N, C-alpha and C positions, 0 to 999 in steps of 0.2 A: 504493500500499500504506499510505503514511504517513497518508493521509486516513482510510482504513478503520480503521487502528489507533486513531486519535483518537476515532472514533465509538464503537468497542468500549470503550475506556477510560472515556469519558464515560457510556456506558450502565451500565457496572459500578458506577461511582461513584454514579449515581442510585439504582440498585437497593439498594446498601448503605445509603445515606442513608434511603431510604424504609423499609427493614426496621427500621433503628434506631428510627425514629419510631414505627413500629407496635408494636415491642416495648416501648418506653417507655410508650406509651399503654395497652397491655395491662396493664402492671405497675401503673400509677397508677390504673386504674379497677377497683375491686372488682366481682366478679360479683354480680348481683342475686339475693338469696336467694329461692327460690320460697316461696309462701305458700299456705294453704288457699284463699285467695280469688282466686288467679289461675286463668286458664282451664285446667281439668284434663282436659278431653276434647273431642272434636269430635262434636257432635250429628249423628247421621245424619238425612237428611231424612225427612219422612213417607212411608210406602210409597204407591205409586200402584197402584190396582186390585189390591189383594191378594186372595187367594182367601178369606181370613177376616180380620176386624179385631177383635182382642181388646185392650181397653183397660183398664188398671188405675189406679184412683185410690188413692193412699196419703194418706188424709185424715181427715175428721171429718164432722160434721153438715152443714157447708157443701158437702161433696162429695155427700152424699145430696141436698141441695136442688138441686144442679146436675144431677143425673141422673134424678130421679124422673119428670119429664115426658117423658123421652126415648123410652120404649116407644111412646107414642102417635104420635110422629114417625116412628119406624122402621116402625111398622105402616102408617101412611098412605103411606109411600114404598115399602113392600115390601122393606125391607132386612133380609134374614134372616141375613146373615153377620156382623153387628155384635153384639158382647157387651161391655158395660161392667161392670167389677167394681169395687166400692167396698169397700176395707178401712177399716172404720169403727170409730173410738172417739171418743166425744164430747169436743170441746175439745182434741183431741190436737195438739200442736205438732210442728214438724220435729225439735226436740231430743228430744222424747219418743219419737217414732217410732224414732230412732236408739238411744235407751236401751232401748226394748223389743226391738229387734233383738239387742242385746248380751245381754239377760237371757232372751230367748226365752220370754217370758210369753204365755200364751193369753188376751189381754185384748181381742181384736178380734172384731167380727162381720164376715162377708163377705157382701155383697149383689151380685146380678147383675141387669142390666137388658138385656132384649132385646125384640124385637117381641112376644114372648109375654107380657111384663109384667115385674113386679118380684118377685124371690124371694130370700129369705135362705138362703144355702147353708150357713153355719156360724154358730153362736152363740158359740163360743169357739175361736179359732184364733190362730196366731202370724204375725207379719209374715214370718218366714223361710219358713214353709210356703206362704204365699200368693205370695211372690215366685217360687217354683219350681213353683207349681201348674200354670200354663199358660204357653205360649210367647207372651208379650205383644208386640204390635207397638208399642204406645204405653204409657208410664208417666207418670202425671200427679202431680206433687207440689203440695202446698198448705200454707200456713202457717195456724196458729191465728189466727182473725179479728182479735182484739184486738192481736196482734203483727204483723199483716200490713204495717203501715206502718213497722215498726222493723227495718231491714235487719240491724242487729247481732245480731238474734235468729236470723238464718237460718244463719249460718256459725259454726263449721266443720261444723255438723251436716248441712247439705245435701250438702256434698262427701263426707262420711263415708257418708251414706245411699246416695248414688249408687255409691260403691265397694262398699258392702255388697250392693246389688242386683247389681252386675256379677259378683261372685264367687258368687252364689246362683242367678241365673236359668238357665233352660234355653233361653232364646230366643237364636238366633244374632245377632239385631240388634234394637235397641229404640230408638225415638225418645223422648226425654224432653220433657215439656211442663210448664207451670206454670199453675195456676189462680189468677188474680188475683181476690181476694175483694172484696166490696163494703163501702161505708161504712155504718155504722149509721144508723138513723133519728135525726133531730135531737132526739128525746125520750129517747134512751138515756143512762143515767147515766154509762156508761164513755166517752162521747164526749169528756169533759174531758181524756182522755189526749192527744188531738190538737187540740182546739179546736172547730171547727165540723164539720159533715158534709162540706163541701167540702174542708176541711183534711185530714180523714181520708182521703178519696178521693185527694187529690193526693199525700199521703205514701205511700199504697199504691202509686200509680203510680211514685213515685221509688224505692221499695224494689224493685219489680218490675224497673225499668230496671237498678238496681245488680246485682240477681240475674242478669239476662240477660248483662250485661257481664262479670261475674266468673266465672260458672259455665259459660257456653256454652249454656245452655238457651234456645234461640231461638224456641220455639214457645209462644206465650202464648194463654191462654183468657181474654179480657178481661171477665169477668163484672162486675167493679167498674165499668168504664166503660159497659157495657151498661145497668147499673142506673141510673147517672147520666144516660145518654141518656133512659131511660124516665121518670125523674123530671122531665125538662124537657118532657115531652109535656103539652099543654094539654087534649087531648080524651080522655085516659084518666086518671081519678082513682081512686086506690086508698087504702085505709085505711093509716095508719102508713107512708106513703112507700115503698110496695112491700115492706113487711115485715109479718110476722104478730105479732111480739113486740118490735118496734123493733130486731131484730138478724137473725133468720132471715127468709128471703125469703117473701113471700106464697105461699099454697099452690097457686094456679092460674096467674094471669097472671104472677106472679113466677117460679115454677118453670118455666113454659113459656119465659119469656125467657131463663133460664139454660141450659135445654136447647137452645134455638136457638143460643146463643153457643158452647156445646160442639160442637154439630153443625157450625156454619160454620167453626170454628177447626180441627177435627180430622177429622171424618167427611167433610165435603163435599170437601175437597181430596184425600182418599185415594180416594174412590169416584166423583168426578166428578159430584156431584149438588148441588142447591141447596135451601136451606130454603124458598125461594119456592114450591116445588112442593108443600109440605105443606098439607093441608086439615084439620088436627086441630081438633076442637072439644074443649076441655079444661076441666073444671070441673063443678060441680053447680048445679042450679037455685037461684037466690037468692044465688049466690056471684059472685065476680069471674071470670066465664067468659071463656075465649078462644073467639071465634067469628068469623064473617065480618065482623063490625063493627070488629074491632080486631086481627085476627091479623096483617095485613100491617104495621101500624105497630109492633107488638112485634117482628116479624121484622127489620124495618129497624133497630130499636135495636141488635139483636145484630150485624147485618151491618155497620153503621157502626162499631161498636166493634172488630170484627175488622179493618176497614180502617184504623182509627186507634186504637191501644190506649190512648192516654193523653190524649185530648181529647174533650170533649162536642162532637158534631157539629152544625154549623149546619143540616144537612139533616134533623134529627129531625122527623118528622111531615110532611116535604115530599112531597106527592103520594101519601101512603100510602092514606088513605081506608080503606074496607072491602074485604075480599077473601076 
């Protein structure tokens, strides 16, 4: 009995000492205050084989550029259940979207892209109305292009915009995604904000990484990296480095590249399809047309960007050829 009593006493002494240490440690270490930049939600995964796929861009002209060629791809692959809606106001930043939510001003156009083509549904609407218009499976955010490499312009407005959507939507579940925009042509006068074109793209990548880490939005549409991949191709030459005005993407090959990137990042994993099955011919005679001679190389630039969001791939142009 004496031996058992000794063991009990020693155990009690250990417990008391441990608890004192824990209490002292708890008192001496202040709690970390939450901020708007810490992870504020858990992003649901992309839906798999949904009966319909409604996608909303909360964006600007770069969102239009990303979506315009999509109907040709959807038509080629016979995907009738996909609708991409673009809430459009030119040059709109994440901060401005949040402010327009608060003011409820009808300053937006609403566009829809399906296999039937492009259609403007509204010429004057509000962000609140569009947020609750349909039950979206995916909502895509995007920063104003000149600010895309400056992460301090994202918050706290992205956090507030997500909260605004959550209290407005009629959707039971939504996956959030982010469209990584592209660097300007080396001839653009505003490039001095960053330095070189490569500097701008790298800072956009850094800001996207920070956004992903702090927000929890882990689905990235890497249009910026897809464009840098395409700019490294030696067998496809475009005017103004894949842009039409040193800023917006070129009308045919560029827009097709962006649509491929959107498709591979969002639509392909949801529906179990691949952009490689697309046979789109996109463009007009005399323009930079997408056809059998270059389609596969452009598709590969998008696919490689989705595989590696932040690096120009060594496999750009590798074995692509025409298709």
